[in-house]
PADO-456103 format. One record per residue (C-alpha): x negated, y, z negated. Coordinates in nm, 2 decimals, padded with zeros to 4 digits. Example, Ala and Ser with C-alpha at 12.3 -4.5 7.8 and 13.67 -1.06 7.14 Angstrom:
2
+--------+--------+--------+
:     c1 :     c2 :     c3 :
+--------+--------+--------+
: -01.23 : -00.45 : -00.78 :
: -01.37 : -00.11 : -00.71 :
+--------+--------+--------+
This chain:
486
+--------+--------+--------+
:     c1 :     c2 :     c3 :
+--------+--------+--------+
: -04.42 :  16.46 : -00.43 :
: -04.46 :  16.13 : -00.24 :
: -04.77 :  16.13 : -00.02 :
: -04.76 :  15.94 :  00.31 :
: -05.02 :  15.91 :  00.58 :
: -04.95 :  15.94 :  00.96 :
: -05.18 :  15.88 :  01.25 :
: -05.14 :  16.17 :  01.49 :
: -05.29 :  16.31 :  01.81 :
: -05.36 :  16.66 :  01.94 :
: -05.42 :  16.73 :  02.31 :
: -05.60 :  17.05 :  02.43 :
: -05.41 :  17.14 :  02.75 :
: -05.69 :  17.39 :  02.85 :
: -05.91 :  17.09 :  02.93 :
: -05.66 :  16.87 :  03.12 :
: -05.75 :  16.86 :  03.49 :
: -05.46 :  16.62 :  03.59 :
: -05.69 :  16.34 :  03.70 :
: -05.45 :  16.08 :  03.54 :
: -05.75 :  15.86 :  03.43 :
: -05.57 :  15.82 :  03.10 :
: -05.25 :  15.70 :  03.28 :
: -05.44 :  15.44 :  03.49 :
: -05.64 :  15.29 :  03.21 :
: -05.32 :  15.27 :  02.99 :
: -05.14 :  15.11 :  03.28 :
: -05.41 :  14.85 :  03.32 :
: -05.42 :  14.77 :  02.95 :
: -05.05 :  14.76 :  02.87 :
: -04.81 :  14.76 :  03.17 :
: -05.00 :  14.59 :  03.45 :
: -04.75 :  14.30 :  03.48 :
: -04.41 :  14.20 :  03.61 :
: -04.10 :  14.38 :  03.48 :
: -04.28 :  14.70 :  03.39 :
: -04.41 :  14.82 :  03.73 :
: -04.23 :  15.15 :  03.69 :
: -04.34 :  15.20 :  03.33 :
: -04.61 :  15.45 :  03.23 :
: -04.67 :  15.46 :  02.85 :
: -04.90 :  15.75 :  02.93 :
: -04.81 :  15.99 :  03.21 :
: -04.94 :  16.33 :  03.32 :
: -04.68 :  16.58 :  03.44 :
: -04.72 :  16.91 :  03.62 :
: -04.55 :  17.20 :  03.45 :
: -04.33 :  17.37 :  03.55 :
: -04.18 :  17.06 :  03.70 :
: -03.91 :  16.80 :  03.68 :
: -04.11 :  16.54 :  03.49 :
: -04.09 :  16.16 :  03.45 :
: -03.82 :  16.04 :  03.43 :
: -03.65 :  16.31 :  03.63 :
: -03.55 :  16.60 :  03.41 :
: -03.61 :  16.41 :  03.09 :
: -03.58 :  16.74 :  02.89 :
: -03.21 :  16.79 :  02.98 :
: -03.07 :  16.66 :  02.65 :
: -02.71 :  16.78 :  02.72 :
: -02.72 :  16.52 :  03.00 :
: -02.93 :  16.24 :  02.84 :
: -02.81 :  16.29 :  02.48 :
: -03.14 :  16.22 :  02.32 :
: -03.27 :  16.33 :  01.98 :
: -03.08 :  16.48 :  01.69 :
: -02.85 :  16.78 :  01.63 :
: -02.70 :  16.96 :  01.34 :
: -02.32 :  16.93 :  01.30 :
: -02.10 :  17.21 :  01.17 :
: -02.17 :  17.11 :  00.81 :
: -02.55 :  17.13 :  00.88 :
: -02.59 :  16.75 :  00.87 :
: -02.82 :  16.56 :  01.10 :
: -02.65 :  16.36 :  01.37 :
: -02.77 :  16.16 :  01.67 :
: -02.68 :  16.33 :  02.00 :
: -02.59 :  15.98 :  02.13 :
: -02.32 :  15.95 :  01.87 :
: -02.26 :  15.78 :  01.54 :
: -02.25 :  15.41 :  01.46 :
: -01.89 :  15.35 :  01.58 :
: -01.95 :  15.53 :  01.91 :
: -02.26 :  15.33 :  01.97 :
: -02.08 :  15.00 :  01.89 :
: -01.80 :  15.09 :  02.12 :
: -02.04 :  15.14 :  02.41 :
: -02.29 :  14.87 :  02.32 :
: -02.22 :  14.67 :  02.64 :
: -02.20 :  14.98 :  02.87 :
: -02.43 :  15.27 :  02.80 :
: -02.40 :  15.53 :  03.08 :
: -02.65 :  15.78 :  02.93 :
: -02.96 :  15.61 :  03.08 :
: -03.20 :  15.71 :  03.35 :
: -03.18 :  15.49 :  03.65 :
: -03.47 :  15.34 :  03.85 :
: -03.43 :  15.64 :  04.09 :
: -03.48 :  15.88 :  03.80 :
: -03.81 :  15.70 :  03.71 :
: -03.91 :  15.60 :  04.06 :
: -03.91 :  15.27 :  04.26 :
: -04.27 :  15.14 :  04.24 :
: -04.43 :  15.05 :  04.57 :
: -04.70 :  14.83 :  04.70 :
: -04.81 :  14.81 :  05.07 :
: -04.80 :  14.54 :  05.34 :
: -05.18 :  14.51 :  05.36 :
: -05.14 :  14.17 :  05.52 :
: -05.02 :  14.35 :  05.84 :
: -05.36 :  14.51 :  05.87 :
: -05.51 :  14.17 :  05.91 :
: -05.24 :  13.97 :  06.09 :
: -05.11 :  14.23 :  06.34 :
: -05.16 :  14.12 :  06.71 :
: -05.39 :  14.32 :  06.93 :
: -05.24 :  14.65 :  07.03 :
: -05.33 :  14.99 :  07.16 :
: -05.20 :  15.14 :  06.83 :
: -05.36 :  15.11 :  06.49 :
: -05.16 :  14.88 :  06.26 :
: -05.03 :  15.04 :  05.94 :
: -04.96 :  14.91 :  05.59 :
: -04.59 :  15.00 :  05.53 :
: -04.48 :  15.07 :  05.17 :
: -04.28 :  14.79 :  05.02 :
: -04.07 :  14.80 :  04.70 :
: -04.25 :  14.62 :  04.41 :
: -03.91 :  14.54 :  04.28 :
: -03.72 :  14.40 :  04.58 :
: -04.01 :  14.34 :  04.83 :
: -03.82 :  14.53 :  05.10 :
: -03.95 :  14.83 :  05.31 :
: -03.93 :  15.15 :  05.11 :
: -03.93 :  15.51 :  05.19 :
: -04.15 :  15.70 :  04.94 :
: -03.95 :  16.00 :  04.81 :
: -04.03 :  16.02 :  04.44 :
: -04.30 :  15.92 :  04.19 :
: -04.42 :  15.97 :  03.83 :
: -04.59 :  16.30 :  03.92 :
: -04.46 :  16.37 :  04.26 :
: -04.46 :  16.75 :  04.20 :
: -04.84 :  16.75 :  04.12 :
: -04.99 :  17.09 :  04.20 :
: -04.65 :  17.22 :  04.31 :
: -04.51 :  17.28 :  03.96 :
: -04.50 :  17.65 :  03.99 :
: -04.32 :  17.64 :  04.32 :
: -03.96 :  17.74 :  04.35 :
: -03.87 :  17.39 :  04.47 :
: -03.96 :  17.22 :  04.15 :
: -03.96 :  17.50 :  03.89 :
: -03.59 :  17.56 :  03.96 :
: -03.51 :  17.21 :  03.82 :
: -03.73 :  17.24 :  03.51 :
: -03.50 :  17.27 :  03.20 :
: -03.76 :  17.50 :  03.04 :
: -03.72 :  17.74 :  03.32 :
: -03.36 :  17.82 :  03.23 :
: -03.32 :  18.19 :  03.16 :
: -03.66 :  18.28 :  03.29 :
: -03.60 :  18.30 :  03.67 :
: -03.49 :  18.66 :  03.66 :
: -03.76 :  18.78 :  03.41 :
: -04.06 :  18.61 :  03.57 :
: -04.18 :  18.70 :  03.92 :
: -04.28 :  18.39 :  04.12 :
: -04.50 :  18.47 :  04.41 :
: -04.81 :  18.30 :  04.55 :
: -05.04 :  18.53 :  04.36 :
: -04.87 :  18.47 :  04.03 :
: -04.78 :  18.10 :  04.06 :
: -04.88 :  17.92 :  03.75 :
: -04.90 :  17.55 :  03.66 :
: -05.07 :  17.33 :  03.41 :
: -05.08 :  16.96 :  03.33 :
: -04.90 :  16.80 :  03.04 :
: -05.01 :  16.44 :  02.94 :
: -04.74 :  16.26 :  02.74 :
: -04.72 :  15.95 :  02.53 :
: -04.47 :  15.83 :  02.26 :
: -04.46 :  16.09 :  01.99 :
: -04.45 :  15.84 :  01.70 :
: -04.21 :  16.07 :  01.52 :
: -04.16 :  16.11 :  01.15 :
: -03.79 :  16.10 :  01.21 :
: -03.76 :  15.87 :  01.52 :
: -03.41 :  15.87 :  01.68 :
: -03.49 :  15.54 :  01.85 :
: -03.52 :  15.37 :  01.52 :
: -03.19 :  15.50 :  01.40 :
: -03.01 :  15.41 :  01.73 :
: -03.14 :  15.05 :  01.76 :
: -02.85 :  14.81 :  01.68 :
: -03.07 :  14.51 :  01.62 :
: -03.34 :  14.67 :  01.40 :
: -03.61 :  14.59 :  01.65 :
: -03.78 :  14.93 :  01.63 :
: -03.95 :  15.01 :  01.31 :
: -04.19 :  15.27 :  01.17 :
: -04.49 :  15.13 :  00.98 :
: -04.53 :  15.28 :  00.64 :
: -04.91 :  15.26 :  00.63 :
: -04.99 :  15.46 :  00.94 :
: -04.65 :  15.58 :  01.07 :
: -04.68 :  15.41 :  01.41 :
: -04.34 :  15.33 :  01.57 :
: -04.34 :  14.98 :  01.73 :
: -04.09 :  14.73 :  01.88 :
: -04.04 :  14.38 :  01.74 :
: -04.00 :  14.18 :  02.06 :
: -03.84 :  13.89 :  01.88 :
: -03.56 :  14.11 :  01.74 :
: -03.50 :  14.32 :  02.05 :
: -03.18 :  14.23 :  02.24 :
: -03.21 :  14.48 :  02.51 :
: -02.91 :  14.70 :  02.41 :
: -03.10 :  15.01 :  02.54 :
: -02.96 :  15.25 :  02.28 :
: -03.32 :  15.34 :  02.20 :
: -03.38 :  15.46 :  02.56 :
: -03.08 :  15.70 :  02.53 :
: -03.17 :  15.82 :  02.18 :
: -03.54 :  15.89 :  02.25 :
: -03.54 :  16.25 :  02.37 :
: -03.89 :  16.21 :  02.53 :
: -03.77 :  15.91 :  02.73 :
: -04.08 :  15.71 :  02.62 :
: -03.91 :  15.38 :  02.57 :
: -03.86 :  15.15 :  02.87 :
: -03.67 :  14.83 :  02.95 :
: -03.87 :  14.54 :  03.08 :
: -03.65 :  14.43 :  03.37 :
: -03.79 :  14.08 :  03.35 :
: -03.77 :  14.01 :  02.97 :
: -03.48 :  14.25 :  02.90 :
: -03.68 :  14.38 :  02.60 :
: -03.77 :  14.74 :  02.51 :
: -04.13 :  14.84 :  02.54 :
: -04.31 :  15.16 :  02.44 :
: -04.65 :  15.31 :  02.37 :
: -04.81 :  15.13 :  02.07 :
: -05.08 :  15.39 :  02.00 :
: -05.31 :  15.11 :  02.09 :
: -05.26 :  14.97 :  01.73 :
: -05.50 :  14.68 :  01.77 :
: -05.78 :  14.93 :  01.84 :
: -05.69 :  15.19 :  01.58 :
: -05.66 :  14.92 :  01.32 :
: -06.03 :  14.85 :  01.39 :
: -06.11 :  15.22 :  01.37 :
: -06.13 :  15.27 :  01.75 :
: -05.96 :  15.54 :  01.95 :
: -05.68 :  15.47 :  02.19 :
: -05.75 :  15.37 :  02.54 :
: -05.62 :  15.70 :  02.68 :
: -05.84 :  15.90 :  02.45 :
: -06.15 :  15.68 :  02.51 :
: -06.13 :  15.72 :  02.89 :
: -06.01 :  16.09 :  02.90 :
: -06.24 :  16.27 :  03.14 :
: -06.18 :  16.61 :  02.99 :
: -06.23 :  16.50 :  02.62 :
: -05.91 :  16.68 :  02.54 :
: -05.76 :  16.43 :  02.28 :
: -05.81 :  16.43 :  01.91 :
: -05.69 :  16.16 :  01.68 :
: -05.68 :  16.16 :  01.30 :
: -05.47 :  16.12 :  00.98 :
: -05.24 :  16.38 :  00.83 :
: -05.09 :  16.36 :  00.49 :
: -04.73 :  16.47 :  00.44 :
: -04.48 :  16.49 :  00.16 :
: -04.19 :  16.24 :  00.21 :
: -03.97 :  16.45 : -00.02 :
: -03.99 :  16.75 :  00.21 :
: -03.89 :  16.57 :  00.53 :
: -03.51 :  16.59 :  00.49 :
: -03.50 :  16.96 :  00.40 :
: -03.73 :  17.04 :  00.69 :
: -03.49 :  16.88 :  00.94 :
: -03.20 :  17.10 :  00.83 :
: -03.36 :  17.44 :  00.91 :
: -03.26 :  17.66 :  01.22 :
: -03.45 :  17.60 :  01.54 :
: -03.67 :  17.91 :  01.51 :
: -03.80 :  17.77 :  01.17 :
: -03.87 :  17.42 :  01.28 :
: -04.24 :  17.45 :  01.35 :
: -04.31 :  17.63 :  01.02 :
: -04.10 :  17.37 :  00.84 :
: -04.29 :  17.08 :  01.00 :
: -04.62 :  17.24 :  00.91 :
: -04.49 :  17.28 :  00.56 :
: -04.46 :  16.90 :  00.54 :
: -04.83 :  16.85 :  00.58 :
: -05.04 :  16.85 :  00.26 :
: -05.40 :  16.97 :  00.21 :
: -05.60 :  16.65 :  00.15 :
: -05.88 :  16.86 : -00.01 :
: -05.64 :  16.97 : -00.28 :
: -05.73 :  16.77 : -00.60 :
: -05.36 :  16.73 : -00.69 :
: -05.27 :  16.60 : -00.35 :
: -05.57 :  16.37 : -00.35 :
: -05.48 :  16.23 : -00.69 :
: -05.12 :  16.17 : -00.59 :
: -05.23 :  16.01 : -00.26 :
: -05.44 :  15.76 : -00.45 :
: -05.16 :  15.70 : -00.69 :
: -04.92 :  15.63 : -00.40 :
: -05.15 :  15.36 : -00.27 :
: -05.36 :  15.54 : -00.01 :
: -05.71 :  15.38 :  00.01 :
: -06.00 :  15.60 : -00.08 :
: -06.15 :  15.57 :  00.27 :
: -05.82 :  15.68 :  00.42 :
: -05.82 :  15.99 :  00.20 :
: -06.17 :  16.07 :  00.31 :
: -06.06 :  16.03 :  00.67 :
: -05.76 :  16.27 :  00.61 :
: -06.00 :  16.52 :  00.47 :
: -06.21 :  16.51 :  00.78 :
: -05.91 :  16.50 :  01.02 :
: -05.93 :  16.71 :  01.33 :
: -05.55 :  16.70 :  01.35 :
: -05.51 :  16.89 :  01.02 :
: -05.78 :  17.13 :  01.13 :
: -05.62 :  17.22 :  01.46 :
: -05.25 :  17.21 :  01.36 :
: -05.27 :  17.36 :  01.01 :
: -05.60 :  17.52 :  00.92 :
: -05.65 :  17.70 :  01.25 :
: -05.29 :  17.69 :  01.37 :
: -05.36 :  17.65 :  01.74 :
: -05.17 :  17.31 :  01.79 :
: -04.79 :  17.30 :  01.84 :
: -04.54 :  17.02 :  01.86 :
: -04.36 :  16.93 :  02.18 :
: -03.99 :  17.03 :  02.17 :
: -03.94 :  17.06 :  01.79 :
: -03.58 :  17.13 :  01.85 :
: -03.52 :  16.76 :  01.91 :
: -03.57 :  16.73 :  01.53 :
: -03.76 :  16.41 :  01.55 :
: -04.07 :  16.57 :  01.39 :
: -04.31 :  16.46 :  01.67 :
: -04.67 :  16.37 :  01.58 :
: -04.84 :  16.44 :  01.91 :
: -04.92 :  16.81 :  01.92 :
: -05.06 :  17.03 :  02.19 :
: -05.29 :  17.33 :  02.22 :
: -05.11 :  17.55 :  02.47 :
: -05.31 :  17.64 :  02.79 :
: -05.48 :  17.98 :  02.80 :
: -05.45 :  18.14 :  03.14 :
: -05.74 :  18.34 :  03.28 :
: -05.73 :  18.60 :  03.01 :
: -06.01 :  18.82 :  03.14 :
: -05.83 :  18.87 :  03.48 :
: -05.52 :  18.97 :  03.29 :
: -05.72 :  19.21 :  03.07 :
: -05.87 :  19.38 :  03.38 :
: -05.53 :  19.40 :  03.55 :
: -05.40 :  19.59 :  03.25 :
: -05.69 :  19.83 :  03.27 :
: -05.85 :  19.69 :  02.95 :
: -06.21 :  19.62 :  02.86 :
: -06.31 :  19.25 :  02.91 :
: -06.55 :  19.29 :  02.62 :
: -06.29 :  19.42 :  02.38 :
: -06.12 :  19.17 :  02.15 :
: -05.82 :  19.41 :  02.10 :
: -05.77 :  19.44 :  02.48 :
: -05.80 :  19.07 :  02.53 :
: -05.55 :  18.99 :  02.26 :
: -05.31 :  19.25 :  02.40 :
: -05.34 :  19.09 :  02.75 :
: -05.21 :  18.76 :  02.62 :
: -04.86 :  18.88 :  02.66 :
: -04.92 :  18.94 :  03.03 :
: -05.08 :  18.60 :  03.12 :
: -04.98 :  18.41 :  03.43 :
: -04.82 :  18.14 :  03.22 :
: -04.52 :  18.32 :  03.06 :
: -04.51 :  18.30 :  02.68 :
: -04.14 :  18.24 :  02.70 :
: -04.19 :  17.93 :  02.90 :
: -04.45 :  17.79 :  02.66 :
: -04.22 :  17.88 :  02.37 :
: -03.94 :  17.67 :  02.53 :
: -04.19 :  17.38 :  02.54 :
: -04.36 :  17.40 :  02.20 :
: -04.18 :  17.63 :  01.95 :
: -03.81 :  17.61 :  02.02 :
: -03.82 :  17.95 :  02.18 :
: -04.04 :  18.13 :  01.92 :
: -04.27 :  18.35 :  02.14 :
: -04.47 :  18.49 :  01.84 :
: -04.60 :  18.14 :  01.74 :
: -04.73 :  18.08 :  02.09 :
: -04.88 :  18.42 :  02.12 :
: -05.06 :  18.37 :  01.78 :
: -05.21 :  18.05 :  01.89 :
: -05.33 :  18.20 :  02.23 :
: -05.47 :  18.50 :  02.06 :
: -05.68 :  18.29 :  01.83 :
: -05.81 :  18.09 :  02.13 :
: -05.88 :  18.42 :  02.31 :
: -06.06 :  18.55 :  02.00 :
: -06.28 :  18.24 :  02.00 :
: -06.39 :  18.31 :  02.35 :
: -06.45 :  18.68 :  02.29 :
: -06.64 :  18.61 :  01.96 :
: -06.87 :  18.34 :  02.11 :
: -06.94 :  18.56 :  02.41 :
: -07.05 :  18.84 :  02.18 :
: -07.26 :  18.60 :  01.97 :
: -07.43 :  18.47 :  02.28 :
: -07.54 :  18.81 :  02.40 :
: -07.65 :  18.90 :  02.04 :
: -07.39 :  19.17 :  01.97 :
: -07.12 :  19.02 :  01.73 :
: -06.82 :  19.24 :  01.72 :
: -06.61 :  19.25 :  01.39 :
: -06.31 :  19.33 :  01.61 :
: -06.31 :  18.97 :  01.73 :
: -06.24 :  18.84 :  01.38 :
: -06.00 :  19.12 :  01.30 :
: -05.79 :  19.06 :  01.60 :
: -05.76 :  18.69 :  01.53 :
: -05.70 :  18.72 :  01.16 :
: -05.99 :  18.47 :  01.11 :
: -06.34 :  18.50 :  00.98 :
: -06.64 :  18.45 :  01.20 :
: -06.72 :  18.12 :  01.04 :
: -06.36 :  18.00 :  01.11 :
: -06.38 :  18.10 :  01.48 :
: -06.71 :  17.93 :  01.52 :
: -06.58 :  17.61 :  01.35 :
: -06.29 :  17.62 :  01.59 :
: -06.52 :  17.66 :  01.88 :
: -06.73 :  17.36 :  01.77 :
: -06.42 :  17.15 :  01.74 :
: -06.27 :  17.25 :  02.08 :
: -06.59 :  17.28 :  02.29 :
: -06.88 :  17.07 :  02.16 :
: -06.73 :  16.82 :  01.91 :
: -06.88 :  16.47 :  01.93 :
: -06.65 :  16.16 :  01.94 :
: -06.70 :  16.10 :  01.57 :
: -06.56 :  16.45 :  01.51 :
: -06.27 :  16.41 :  01.76 :
: -06.17 :  16.06 :  01.65 :
: -06.15 :  16.02 :  01.27 :
: -05.97 :  15.69 :  01.24 :
: -05.99 :  15.47 :  00.93 :
: -05.98 :  15.10 :  00.98 :
: -05.70 :  14.89 :  00.84 :
: -05.78 :  14.68 :  00.54 :
: -05.78 :  14.31 :  00.58 :
: -05.56 :  14.26 :  00.26 :
: -05.30 :  14.49 :  00.42 :
: -05.25 :  14.29 :  00.74 :
: -04.93 :  14.14 :  00.63 :
: -04.79 :  14.47 :  00.52 :
: -04.86 :  14.63 :  00.85 :
: -04.64 :  14.38 :  01.03 :
: -04.37 :  14.37 :  00.77 :
: -04.03 :  14.53 :  00.82 :
: -03.72 :  14.52 :  00.60 :
: -03.44 :  14.31 :  00.73 :
: -03.08 :  14.43 :  00.74 :
: -02.83 :  14.60 :  00.98 :
: -02.98 :  14.93 :  01.09 :
: -02.63 :  15.07 :  01.17 :
: -02.60 :  15.11 :  00.79 :
: -02.95 :  15.26 :  00.75 :
: -03.10 :  15.56 :  00.92 :
: -03.46 :  15.68 :  00.88 :
: -03.54 :  15.89 :  00.57 :
: -03.20 :  15.82 :  00.42 :
: -03.02 :  16.07 :  00.64 :
: -02.65 :  16.01 :  00.69 :
: -02.55 :  15.89 :  01.04 :
+--------+--------+--------+
């Protein structure tokens, strides 16, 4: 057992209202400058929808992430070292500016300088890239609030195979918001694909960063990232991506997106994992990937794990932070958080609590009792957001895992309702497979947790500053992450 620590994030989609405050503050902090006008390290998408960049989940087209070959070995979808070298000067598997969107500004000067006229002057949209007049036809969340409509849902890759089984009418239209940042994966495809070794994963906290001095703008990382969260700065010709606000987290502060989130839906903390289990976890079939990734995580309260973590160089205060981590609680202990597209086999470290549709309405529609935990849990299968759609997003198609998470969330609501009226029902705990104390602990974490409980971030040690910035030199074409063959 080799214990490693990873900073991770969980987002509760039940709380996201799609206000995009997180996107705006991230934009102002990191990409408010020339060359990255089209870049959003943090964006909020409407699902079902096309996403940003357009149809980023269509991996047969974009060739992002990893796949298993016929021998069960892990391979980059974008090809091996020789294929990447042969296409290093011409890489066609890239989103264009139209797939992202052409950023716009407005001719505000015309409002002041236009001559007197009977008509009101207007501020025409102008391209922020070329300065020419622009017709606005697409944007980073153009399908906001229209995700459930046939116009946009038809182009959502997660909708494939569901159009005949799910009725879409005005009364049953469903949509929810999906905030996205870089996943800071345990097995990042971008690191493996970079010809210049500019992208690296920090050993201490697992963050994936770009060394701007080494980057040569080959853009292989853009193709390899299945989440399309690496961008090319058109001015510097360097790759840029979400940094998890590492200057802040090194000081023990939460990321900008988490700090400014209106819905308080983000949780940040450490998880401990066994490096020796990573490679076997990547070789399992798709329907076992979520269980395999959960199997990587170690219980920091286990004395054997704690002793090994300290022996492997984890500082004592970091171990204490891992023991108080809300990420371990939500993803492992309570099992309500799920990874985004585990079938990409990058082992993403930004997980999501799936949205729970109005469950009481669904219970009543099925003729059930809104006060009955059994009836509420049975109604989960008939919610407005189809379980199969959520499974395509979070569990590689495993509907049971999604249903289990939603049933626990529904049980929390039912249990707390019965506690509030003074009539606790043992059926609440039986339906969820959790004790009353566990349901109440989950309620406190999801509903009333204070910032110190939602953000458990240990500060970096001054003596480790050089180690945090260090990266082994050498040609990455001969070295893939975790020792996996190319």
